[in-house]
Structures are given as structure tokens and as C-alpha cells.
PDB file with one MODEL, atoms N, CA, C and O in Angstrom:
MODEL        1
ATOM      1  N   MET A   1      47.041 131.716  82.220  1.00  0.00           N
ATOM      2  CA  MET A   1      47.161 133.007  82.759  1.00  0.00           C
ATOM      3  C   MET A   1      48.575 133.513  82.200  1.00  0.00           C
ATOM      4  O   MET A   1      49.530 132.747  82.073  1.00  0.00           O
ATOM      5  N   THR A   2      48.618 134.869  81.881  1.00  0.00           N
ATOM      6  CA  THR A   2      49.825 135.602  81.496  1.00  0.00           C
ATOM      7  C   THR A   2      50.143 136.568  82.474  1.00  0.00           C
ATOM      8  O   THR A   2      49.271 137.006  83.225  1.00  0.00           O
ATOM      9  N   ILE A   3      51.406 136.966  82.533  1.00  0.00           N
ATOM     10  CA  ILE A   3      51.877 137.882  83.531  1.00  0.00           C
ATOM     11  C   ILE A   3      52.725 138.903  82.562  1.00  0.00           C
ATOM     12  O   ILE A   3      53.532 138.469  81.740  1.00  0.00           O
ATOM     13  N   GLN A   4      52.498 140.112  82.715  1.00  0.00           N
ATOM     14  CA  GLN A   4      53.282 141.218  81.902  1.00  0.00           C
ATOM     15  C   GLN A   4      54.478 141.618  82.540  1.00  0.00           C
ATOM     16  O   GLN A   4      54.427 141.913  83.734  1.00  0.00           O
ATOM     17  N   ILE A   5      55.634 141.677  81.872  1.00  0.00           N
ATOM     18  CA  ILE A   5      56.805 141.808  82.387  1.00  0.00           C
ATOM     19  C   ILE A   5      57.635 142.942  81.425  1.00  0.00           C
ATOM     20  O   ILE A   5      57.387 142.971  80.220  1.00  0.00           O
ATOM     21  N   ALA A   6      58.484 143.736  81.926  1.00  0.00           N
ATOM     22  CA  ALA A   6      59.165 144.576  81.101  1.00  0.00           C
ATOM     23  C   ALA A   6      60.579 144.129  80.893  1.00  0.00           C
ATOM     24  O   ALA A   6      61.294 143.769  81.828  1.00  0.00           O
ATOM     25  N   VAL A   7      60.962 144.163  79.643  1.00  0.00           N
ATOM     26  CA  VAL A   7      62.257 143.529  79.223  1.00  0.00           C
ATOM     27  C   VAL A   7      62.975 144.520  78.521  1.00  0.00           C
ATOM     28  O   VAL A   7      62.321 145.084  77.644  1.00  0.00           O
ATOM     29  N   ARG A   8      64.292 144.930  78.689  1.00  0.00           N
ATOM     30  CA  ARG A   8      64.978 145.790  77.731  1.00  0.00           C
ATOM     31  C   ARG A   8      65.763 144.863  76.939  1.00  0.00           C
ATOM     32  O   ARG A   8      66.372 143.876  77.352  1.00  0.00           O
ATOM     33  N   LEU A   9      65.666 145.341  75.630  1.00  0.00           N
ATOM     34  CA  LEU A   9      66.349 144.708  74.445  1.00  0.00           C
ATOM     35  C   LEU A   9      67.114 145.837  73.649  1.00  0.00           C
ATOM     36  O   LEU A   9      66.795 147.026  73.624  1.00  0.00           O
ATOM     37  N   PRO A  10      68.226 145.222  72.975  1.00  0.00           N
ATOM     38  CA  PRO A  10      68.974 146.248  72.075  1.00  0.00           C
ATOM     39  C   PRO A  10      68.030 146.534  70.821  1.00  0.00           C
ATOM     40  O   PRO A  10      67.189 145.750  70.381  1.00  0.00           O
ATOM     41  N   GLU A  11      68.299 147.681  70.376  1.00  0.00           N
ATOM     42  CA  GLU A  11      67.474 148.297  69.296  1.00  0.00           C
ATOM     43  C   GLU A  11      67.551 147.365  68.029  1.00  0.00           C
ATOM     44  O   GLU A  11      66.585 147.425  67.268  1.00  0.00           O
ATOM     45  N   ASP A  12      68.502 146.577  67.736  1.00  0.00           N
ATOM     46  CA  ASP A  12      68.524 145.824  66.638  1.00  0.00           C
ATOM     47  C   ASP A  12      67.679 144.663  66.801  1.00  0.00           C
ATOM     48  O   ASP A  12      67.169 144.147  65.807  1.00  0.00           O
ATOM     49  N   LEU A  13      67.485 144.212  67.943  1.00  0.00           N
ATOM     50  CA  LEU A  13      66.493 143.054  68.147  1.00  0.00           C
ATOM     51  C   LEU A  13      65.081 143.468  68.234  1.00  0.00           C
ATOM     52  O   LEU A  13      64.186 142.648  68.030  1.00  0.00           O
ATOM     53  N   ILE A  14      64.835 144.708  68.527  1.00  0.00           N
ATOM     54  CA  ILE A  14      63.449 145.341  68.505  1.00  0.00           C
ATOM     55  C   ILE A  14      63.066 145.502  66.999  1.00  0.00           C
ATOM     56  O   ILE A  14      61.977 145.202  66.512  1.00  0.00           O
ATOM     57  N   ARG A  15      64.167 146.038  66.329  1.00  0.00           N
ATOM     58  CA  ARG A  15      63.927 146.318  64.744  1.00  0.00           C
ATOM     59  C   ARG A  15      63.539 144.888  64.267  1.00  0.00           C
ATOM     60  O   ARG A  15      62.510 144.801  63.596  1.00  0.00           O
ATOM     61  N   TYR A  16      64.276 143.706  64.550  1.00  0.00           N
ATOM     62  CA  TYR A  16      64.011 142.458  64.063  1.00  0.00           C
ATOM     63  C   TYR A  16      62.665 141.907  64.315  1.00  0.00           C
ATOM     64  O   TYR A  16      61.981 141.332  63.469  1.00  0.00           O
ATOM     65  N   VAL A  17      62.306 142.147  65.655  1.00  0.00           N
ATOM     66  CA  VAL A  17      60.894 141.847  66.225  1.00  0.00           C
ATOM     67  C   VAL A  17      59.834 142.416  65.489  1.00  0.00           C
ATOM     68  O   VAL A  17      58.879 141.771  65.054  1.00  0.00           O
ATOM     69  N   ASP A  18      60.046 143.886  65.324  1.00  0.00           N
ATOM     70  CA  ASP A  18      59.033 144.688  64.645  1.00  0.00           C
ATOM     71  C   ASP A  18      58.925 144.260  63.006  1.00  0.00           C
ATOM     72  O   ASP A  18      57.877 144.399  62.373  1.00  0.00           O
ATOM     73  N   GLU A  19      60.024 143.784  62.490  1.00  0.00           N
ATOM     74  CA  GLU A  19      60.016 143.425  61.071  1.00  0.00           C
ATOM     75  C   GLU A  19      59.348 142.177  60.895  1.00  0.00           C
ATOM     76  O   GLU A  19      58.663 142.019  59.885  1.00  0.00           O
ATOM     77  N   GLN A  20      59.476 141.106  61.897  1.00  0.00           N
ATOM     78  CA  GLN A  20      58.687 139.808  61.891  1.00  0.00           C
ATOM     79  C   GLN A  20      57.179 140.020  62.016  1.00  0.00           C
ATOM     80  O   GLN A  20      56.364 139.362  61.369  1.00  0.00           O
ATOM     81  N   VAL A  21      56.867 140.959  62.870  1.00  0.00           N
ATOM     82  CA  VAL A  21      55.356 141.297  63.196  1.00  0.00           C
ATOM     83  C   VAL A  21      54.856 141.971  61.853  1.00  0.00           C
ATOM     84  O   VAL A  21      53.830 141.590  61.290  1.00  0.00           O
ATOM     85  N   ALA A  22      55.582 142.908  61.422  1.00  0.00           N
ATOM     86  CA  ALA A  22      54.995 143.616  60.111  1.00  0.00           C
ATOM     87  C   ALA A  22      54.956 142.693  59.023  1.00  0.00           C
ATOM     88  O   ALA A  22      54.071 142.860  58.184  1.00  0.00           O
ATOM     89  N   ALA A  23      55.784 141.719  58.886  1.00  0.00           N
ATOM     90  CA  ALA A  23      55.790 140.790  57.655  1.00  0.00           C
ATOM     91  C   ALA A  23      54.778 139.719  57.953  1.00  0.00           C
ATOM     92  O   ALA A  23      54.599 138.860  57.090  1.00  0.00           O
ATOM     93  N   GLY A  24      54.082 139.667  59.098  1.00  0.00           N
ATOM     94  CA  GLY A  24      53.008 138.626  59.341  1.00  0.00           C
ATOM     95  C   GLY A  24      53.691 137.335  59.948  1.00  0.00           C
ATOM     96  O   GLY A  24      52.983 136.335  60.067  1.00  0.00           O
ATOM     97  N   HIS A  25      54.944 137.285  60.320  1.00  0.00           N
ATOM     98  CA  HIS A  25      55.460 136.035  60.942  1.00  0.00           C
ATOM     99  C   HIS A  25      55.097 135.847  62.342  1.00  0.00           C
ATOM    100  O   HIS A  25      55.310 134.775  62.908  1.00  0.00           O
ATOM    101  N   ALA A  26      54.553 136.851  62.927  1.00  0.00           N
ATOM    102  CA  ALA A  26      53.985 136.755  64.450  1.00  0.00           C
ATOM    103  C   ALA A  26      52.978 137.848  64.470  1.00  0.00           C
ATOM    104  O   ALA A  26      52.981 138.869  63.782  1.00  0.00           O
ATOM    105  N   THR A  27      52.067 137.454  65.416  1.00  0.00           N
ATOM    106  CA  THR A  27      50.832 138.418  65.558  1.00  0.00           C
ATOM    107  C   THR A  27      51.246 139.578  66.359  1.00  0.00           C
ATOM    108  O   THR A  27      50.611 140.600  66.102  1.00  0.00           O
ATOM    109  N   SER A  28      52.136 139.678  67.250  1.00  0.00           N
ATOM    110  CA  SER A  28      52.674 140.621  68.064  1.00  0.00           C
ATOM    111  C   SER A  28      54.139 140.457  68.622  1.00  0.00           C
ATOM    112  O   SER A  28      54.776 139.416  68.463  1.00  0.00           O
ATOM    113  N   ARG A  29      54.595 141.488  69.245  1.00  0.00           N
ATOM    114  CA  ARG A  29      55.995 141.476  69.846  1.00  0.00           C
ATOM    115  C   ARG A  29      55.926 140.329  70.822  1.00  0.00           C
ATOM    116  O   ARG A  29      56.817 139.479  70.784  1.00  0.00           O
ATOM    117  N   ALA A  30      54.809 140.222  71.810  1.00  0.00           N
ATOM    118  CA  ALA A  30      54.824 139.281  72.713  1.00  0.00           C
ATOM    119  C   ALA A  30      54.686 137.880  72.253  1.00  0.00           C
ATOM    120  O   ALA A  30      55.139 136.981  72.960  1.00  0.00           O
ATOM    121  N   ALA A  31      54.051 137.595  71.036  1.00  0.00           N
ATOM    122  CA  ALA A  31      53.859 136.258  70.473  1.00  0.00           C
ATOM    123  C   ALA A  31      55.296 135.910  69.981  1.00  0.00           C
ATOM    124  O   ALA A  31      55.751 134.831  70.359  1.00  0.00           O
ATOM    125  N   LEU A  32      56.015 136.653  69.229  1.00  0.00           N
ATOM    126  CA  LEU A  32      57.322 136.368  68.900  1.00  0.00           C
ATOM    127  C   LEU A  32      58.233 136.027  70.083  1.00  0.00           C
ATOM    128  O   LEU A  32      58.826 134.948  70.100  1.00  0.00           O
ATOM    129  N   VAL A  33      58.356 136.892  71.044  1.00  0.00           N
ATOM    130  CA  VAL A  33      59.139 136.684  72.222  1.00  0.00           C
ATOM    131  C   VAL A  33      58.677 135.268  72.889  1.00  0.00           C
ATOM    132  O   VAL A  33      59.525 134.449  73.243  1.00  0.00           O
ATOM    133  N   SER A  34      57.375 135.048  73.027  1.00  0.00           N
ATOM    134  CA  SER A  34      57.027 133.738  73.579  1.00  0.00           C
ATOM    135  C   SER A  34      57.367 132.525  72.770  1.00  0.00           C
ATOM    136  O   SER A  34      57.684 131.454  73.288  1.00  0.00           O
ATOM    137  N   ARG A  35      57.286 132.744  71.405  1.00  0.00           N
ATOM    138  CA  ARG A  35      57.686 131.677  70.566  1.00  0.00           C
ATOM    139  C   ARG A  35      59.205 131.433  70.786  1.00  0.00           C
ATOM    140  O   ARG A  35      59.547 130.286  71.071  1.00  0.00           O
ATOM    141  N   ALA A  36      60.072 132.328  70.690  1.00  0.00           N
ATOM    142  CA  ALA A  36      61.458 132.240  70.940  1.00  0.00           C
ATOM    143  C   ALA A  36      61.796 131.586  72.299  1.00  0.00           C
ATOM    144  O   ALA A  36      62.686 130.736  72.349  1.00  0.00           O
ATOM    145  N   LEU A  37      61.142 131.942  73.352  1.00  0.00           N
ATOM    146  CA  LEU A  37      61.322 131.311  74.623  1.00  0.00           C
ATOM    147  C   LEU A  37      60.904 129.886  74.653  1.00  0.00           C
ATOM    148  O   LEU A  37      61.641 129.050  75.177  1.00  0.00           O
ATOM    149  N   GLU A  38      59.793 129.568  74.135  1.00  0.00           N
ATOM    150  CA  GLU A  38      59.386 128.163  73.995  1.00  0.00           C
ATOM    151  C   GLU A  38      60.376 127.468  73.285  1.00  0.00           C
ATOM    152  O   GLU A  38      60.656 126.357  73.737  1.00  0.00           O
ATOM    153  N   ARG A  39      61.057 127.897  72.148  1.00  0.00           N
ATOM    154  CA  ARG A  39      61.895 127.126  71.297  1.00  0.00           C
ATOM    155  C   ARG A  39      63.198 126.820  72.200  1.00  0.00           C
ATOM    156  O   ARG A  39      63.733 125.711  72.191  1.00  0.00           O
ATOM    157  N   ASP A  40      63.646 127.865  72.956  1.00  0.00           N
ATOM    158  CA  ASP A  40      64.734 127.749  73.686  1.00  0.00           C
ATOM    159  C   ASP A  40      64.544 126.671  74.852  1.00  0.00           C
ATOM    160  O   ASP A  40      65.450 125.916  75.205  1.00  0.00           O
ATOM    161  N   ARG A  41      63.308 126.684  75.390  1.00  0.00           N
ATOM    162  CA  ARG A  41      63.051 125.572  76.326  1.00  0.00           C
ATOM    163  C   ARG A  41      63.093 124.102  75.792  1.00  0.00           C
ATOM    164  O   ARG A  41      63.602 123.132  76.355  1.00  0.00           O
ATOM    165  N   ARG A  42      62.463 124.142  74.612  1.00  0.00           N
ATOM    166  CA  ARG A  42      62.642 122.764  73.778  1.00  0.00           C
ATOM    167  C   ARG A  42      63.963 122.424  73.631  1.00  0.00           C
ATOM    168  O   ARG A  42      64.294 121.273  73.915  1.00  0.00           O
ATOM    169  N   ARG A  43      64.823 123.251  73.221  1.00  0.00           N
ATOM    170  CA  ARG A  43      66.332 123.131  72.927  1.00  0.00           C
ATOM    171  C   ARG A  43      66.929 122.583  74.146  1.00  0.00           C
ATOM    172  O   ARG A  43      67.615 121.561  74.129  1.00  0.00           O
ATOM    173  N   ASN A  44      66.638 123.347  75.348  1.00  0.00           N
ATOM    174  CA  ASN A  44      67.373 122.855  76.433  1.00  0.00           C
ATOM    175  C   ASN A  44      66.810 121.463  76.819  1.00  0.00           C
ATOM    176  O   ASN A  44      67.569 120.655  77.354  1.00  0.00           O
ATOM    177  N   ALA A  45      65.633 121.170  76.598  1.00  0.00           N
ATOM    178  CA  ALA A  45      65.068 119.746  77.026  1.00  0.00           C
ATOM    179  C   ALA A  45      65.840 118.819  76.011  1.00  0.00           C
ATOM    180  O   ALA A  45      66.264 117.731  76.400  1.00  0.00           O
ATOM    181  N   ALA A  46      66.002 119.187  74.886  1.00  0.00           N
ATOM    182  CA  ALA A  46      66.577 118.171  73.973  1.00  0.00           C
ATOM    183  C   ALA A  46      68.063 117.929  74.290  1.00  0.00           C
ATOM    184  O   ALA A  46      68.644 116.862  74.088  1.00  0.00           O
ATOM    185  N   ALA A  47      68.587 118.996  74.788  1.00  0.00           N
ATOM    186  CA  ALA A  47      70.135 118.808  75.115  1.00  0.00           C
ATOM    187  C   ALA A  47      70.138 117.894  76.336  1.00  0.00           C
ATOM    188  O   ALA A  47      71.012 117.036  76.455  1.00  0.00           O
ATOM    189  N   ARG A  48      69.201 118.058  77.223  1.00  0.00           N
ATOM    190  CA  ARG A  48      69.341 117.200  78.474  1.00  0.00           C
ATOM    191  C   ARG A  48      69.085 115.795  78.161  1.00  0.00           C
ATOM    192  O   ARG A  48      69.712 114.887  78.707  1.00  0.00           O
ATOM    193  N   ASP A  49      68.094 115.589  77.215  1.00  0.00           N
ATOM    194  CA  ASP A  49      67.764 114.171  76.620  1.00  0.00           C
ATOM    195  C   ASP A  49      69.017 113.676  75.978  1.00  0.00           C
ATOM    196  O   ASP A  49      69.379 112.518  76.186  1.00  0.00           O
ATOM    197  N   ALA A  50      69.716 114.497  75.194  1.00  0.00           N
ATOM    198  CA  ALA A  50      70.961 113.946  74.497  1.00  0.00           C
ATOM    199  C   ALA A  50      71.919 113.655  75.537  1.00  0.00           C
ATOM    200  O   ALA A  50      72.660 112.705  75.285  1.00  0.00           O
ATOM    201  N   ALA A  51      72.093 114.259  76.688  1.00  0.00           N
ATOM    202  CA  ALA A  51      72.926 114.074  77.706  1.00  0.00           C
ATOM    203  C   ALA A  51      72.719 112.741  78.297  1.00  0.00           C
ATOM    204  O   ALA A  51      73.614 111.934  78.546  1.00  0.00           O
ATOM    205  N   ILE A  52      71.410 112.576  78.508  1.00  0.00           N
ATOM    206  CA  ILE A  52      70.985 111.271  79.127  1.00  0.00           C
ATOM    207  C   ILE A  52      71.355 109.998  78.207  1.00  0.00           C
ATOM    208  O   ILE A  52      71.921 108.974  78.589  1.00  0.00           O
ATOM    209  N   LEU A  53      70.960 110.261  77.066  1.00  0.00           N
ATOM    210  CA  LEU A  53      71.361 109.153  75.995  1.00  0.00           C
ATOM    211  C   LEU A  53      72.862 108.946  76.015  1.00  0.00           C
ATOM    212  O   LEU A  53      73.298 107.795  75.991  1.00  0.00           O
ATOM    213  N   ALA A  54      73.696 110.008  76.058  1.00  0.00           N
ATOM    214  CA  ALA A  54      75.142 109.796  76.100  1.00  0.00           C
ATOM    215  C   ALA A  54      75.605 109.067  77.236  1.00  0.00           C
ATOM    216  O   ALA A  54      76.513 108.241  77.135  1.00  0.00           O
ATOM    217  N   ALA A  55      75.023 109.330  78.325  1.00  0.00           N
ATOM    218  CA  ALA A  55      75.445 108.645  79.548  1.00  0.00           C
ATOM    219  C   ALA A  55      75.007 107.198  79.547  1.00  0.00           C
ATOM    220  O   ALA A  55      75.690 106.369  80.148  1.00  0.00           O
ATOM    221  N   ALA A  56      74.001 106.879  78.962  1.00  0.00           N
ATOM    222  CA  ALA A  56      73.433 105.544  78.923  1.00  0.00           C
ATOM    223  C   ALA A  56      73.986 104.832  77.683  1.00  0.00           C
ATOM    224  O   ALA A  56      73.542 103.709  77.443  1.00  0.00           O
ATOM    225  N   ARG A  57      74.884 105.351  76.891  1.00  0.00           N
ATOM    226  CA  ARG A  57      75.292 104.682  75.639  1.00  0.00           C
ATOM    227  C   ARG A  57      75.990 103.348  75.753  1.00  0.00           C
ATOM    228  O   ARG A  57      75.971 102.537  74.828  1.00  0.00           O
ATOM    229  N   ASP A  58      76.590 103.138  76.869  1.00  0.00           N
ATOM    230  CA  ASP A  58      77.221 101.889  77.234  1.00  0.00           C
ATOM    231  C   ASP A  58      76.391 100.623  77.577  1.00  0.00           C
ATOM    232  O   ASP A  58      76.869  99.490  77.647  1.00  0.00           O
ATOM    233  N   GLU A  59      75.047 100.961  77.788  1.00  0.00           N
ATOM    234  CA  GLU A  59      74.119 100.084  78.286  1.00  0.00           C
ATOM    235  C   GLU A  59      73.565  99.352  77.137  1.00  0.00           C
ATOM    236  O   GLU A  59      73.535  99.911  76.040  1.00  0.00           O
ATOM    237  N   GLU A  60      73.089  98.056  77.298  1.00  0.00           N
ATOM    238  CA  GLU A  60      72.371  97.487  76.105  1.00  0.00           C
ATOM    239  C   GLU A  60      70.882  97.819  75.995  1.00  0.00           C
ATOM    240  O   GLU A  60      70.143  97.809  76.980  1.00  0.00           O
ATOM    241  N   GLY A  61      70.443  98.132  74.675  1.00  0.00           N
ATOM    242  CA  GLY A  61      69.145  98.562  74.520  1.00  0.00           C
ATOM    243  C   GLY A  61      68.658  99.667  75.461  1.00  0.00           C
ATOM    244  O   GLY A  61      69.431 100.446  76.019  1.00  0.00           O
ATOM    245  N   PHE A  62      67.353  99.685  75.599  1.00  0.00           N
ATOM    246  CA  PHE A  62      66.898 100.824  76.334  1.00  0.00           C
ATOM    247  C   PHE A  62      66.587 100.492  77.868  1.00  0.00           C
ATOM    248  O   PHE A  62      65.966 101.284  78.577  1.00  0.00           O
ATOM    249  N   ASP A  63      67.018  99.385  78.281  1.00  0.00           N
ATOM    250  CA  ASP A  63      66.649  99.123  79.760  1.00  0.00           C
ATOM    251  C   ASP A  63      67.614  99.993  80.544  1.00  0.00           C
ATOM    252  O   ASP A  63      67.205 100.568  81.553  1.00  0.00           O
ATOM    253  N   GLY A  64      68.886 100.124  80.135  1.00  0.00           N
ATOM    254  CA  GLY A  64      69.896 101.013  80.677  1.00  0.00           C
ATOM    255  C   GLY A  64      69.344 102.518  80.737  1.00  0.00           C
ATOM    256  O   GLY A  64      69.381 103.208  81.755  1.00  0.00           O
ATOM    257  N   LEU A  65      68.856 102.904  79.565  1.00  0.00           N
ATOM    258  CA  LEU A  65      68.431 104.376  79.379  1.00  0.00           C
ATOM    259  C   LEU A  65      67.246 104.477  80.291  1.00  0.00           C
ATOM    260  O   LEU A  65      67.139 105.535  80.911  1.00  0.00           O
ATOM    261  N   ALA A  66      66.317 103.528  80.478  1.00  0.00           N
ATOM    262  CA  ALA A  66      65.064 103.801  81.356  1.00  0.00           C
ATOM    263  C   ALA A  66      65.562 103.746  82.723  1.00  0.00           C
ATOM    264  O   ALA A  66      64.984 104.436  83.562  1.00  0.00           O
ATOM    265  N   GLY A  67      66.576 103.007  83.077  1.00  0.00           N
ATOM    266  CA  GLY A  67      66.866 102.959  84.620  1.00  0.00           C
ATOM    267  C   GLY A  67      67.625 104.244  84.974  1.00  0.00           C
ATOM    268  O   GLY A  67      67.510 104.705  86.109  1.00  0.00           O
ATOM    269  N   TYR A  68      68.447 104.882  83.994  1.00  0.00           N
ATOM    270  CA  TYR A  68      69.087 106.193  84.087  1.00  0.00           C
ATOM    271  C   TYR A  68      68.168 107.257  84.188  1.00  0.00           C
ATOM    272  O   TYR A  68      68.321 108.146  85.026  1.00  0.00           O
ATOM    273  N   ALA A  69      67.094 107.228  83.288  1.00  0.00           N
ATOM    274  CA  ALA A  69      66.093 108.435  83.402  1.00  0.00           C
ATOM    275  C   ALA A  69      65.460 108.240  84.588  1.00  0.00           C
ATOM    276  O   ALA A  69      65.260 109.283  85.211  1.00  0.00           O
ATOM    277  N   ALA A  70      65.029 107.102  85.170  1.00  0.00           N
ATOM    278  CA  ALA A  70      64.234 106.986  86.385  1.00  0.00           C
ATOM    279  C   ALA A  70      65.006 107.494  87.586  1.00  0.00           C
ATOM    280  O   ALA A  70      64.456 108.061  88.530  1.00  0.00           O
ATOM    281  N   ALA A  71      66.371 107.251  87.499  1.00  0.00           N
ATOM    282  CA  ALA A  71      67.343 107.691  88.584  1.00  0.00           C
ATOM    283  C   ALA A  71      67.513 109.160  88.687  1.00  0.00           C
ATOM    284  O   ALA A  71      67.633 109.763  89.753  1.00  0.00           O
ATOM    285  N   VAL A  72      67.516 109.703  87.489  1.00  0.00           N
ATOM    286  CA  VAL A  72      67.936 111.348  87.473  1.00  0.00           C
ATOM    287  C   VAL A  72      66.561 112.129  87.381  1.00  0.00           C
ATOM    288  O   VAL A  72      66.607 113.355  87.480  1.00  0.00           O
ATOM    289  N   GLY A  73      65.475 111.571  87.219  1.00  0.00           N
ATOM    290  CA  GLY A  73      64.236 112.265  87.121  1.00  0.00           C
ATOM    291  C   GLY A  73      64.110 113.200  85.908  1.00  0.00           C
ATOM    292  O   GLY A  73      65.114 113.446  85.239  1.00  0.00           O
ATOM    293  N   LEU A  74      62.979 113.703  85.614  1.00  0.00           N
ATOM    294  CA  LEU A  74      62.631 114.568  84.354  1.00  0.00           C
ATOM    295  C   LEU A  74      62.495 115.988  84.882  1.00  0.00           C
ATOM    296  O   LEU A  74      62.142 116.170  86.047  1.00  0.00           O
ATOM    297  N   PRO A  75      62.744 116.928  84.119  1.00  0.00           N
ATOM    298  CA  PRO A  75      62.516 118.348  84.481  1.00  0.00           C
ATOM    299  C   PRO A  75      61.156 118.820  84.407  1.00  0.00           C
ATOM    300  O   PRO A  75      60.440 118.277  83.565  1.00  0.00           O
ATOM    301  N   ASP A  76      60.710 119.646  85.061  1.00  0.00           N
ATOM    302  CA  ASP A  76      59.335 120.180  84.963  1.00  0.00           C
ATOM    303  C   ASP A  76      59.290 121.272  83.970  1.00  0.00           C
ATOM    304  O   ASP A  76      59.817 122.369  84.155  1.00  0.00           O
ATOM    305  N   LEU A  77      58.639 120.927  82.904  1.00  0.00           N
ATOM    306  CA  LEU A  77      58.697 121.945  81.845  1.00  0.00           C
ATOM    307  C   LEU A  77      57.464 122.922  81.736  1.00  0.00           C
ATOM    308  O   LEU A  77      57.278 123.656  80.765  1.00  0.00           O
ATOM    309  N   ASN A  78      56.729 122.856  82.723  1.00  0.00           N
ATOM    310  CA  ASN A  78      55.524 123.864  82.818  1.00  0.00           C
ATOM    311  C   ASN A  78      55.952 125.135  83.592  1.00  0.00           C
ATOM    312  O   ASN A  78      55.146 126.048  83.774  1.00  0.00           O
TER     313      ASN A  78
ENDMDL
END
């Protein structure tokens, strides 16, 4: 399911979006914005994973990491 929203963006970003669509790098403005948001969501998840790894770095092997991940839980990415 998709939901339509209105978003105000600076003119330079709209120009960029339209250039990308015209060049065939995206099928529509919405597709490009969706792709950018998905990329940002993956980046945030990766940053969280890196923080978990950093916090568990003093543990031996993956047992400490698994225990830490179980204790803090995982984000809902849906």
C-alpha cells in the first residue's frame, strides 16, 4: 500500500530529481525519493549495527555480540 504525501523541497533538489528522471536513473520523482529514503533507512540500520559491534568489541567471539543484540533488541524496519 502506498500513501500520497506532499513534501516541500528546495528548487535545486527538484531540479536534481527531474534530471535523474529525465536521464532514466529513476522512473518517477516518487521512485527516486523512495529509493533515497530506503537508502537512508539502510544507512541508519548499518550505523546501529556498527554501534552494537563497537559495544561488544571487548567480548570474545560472537557470543558477547549475540548476547548484547538479544538484550537491546532489533529495530522494526518495516
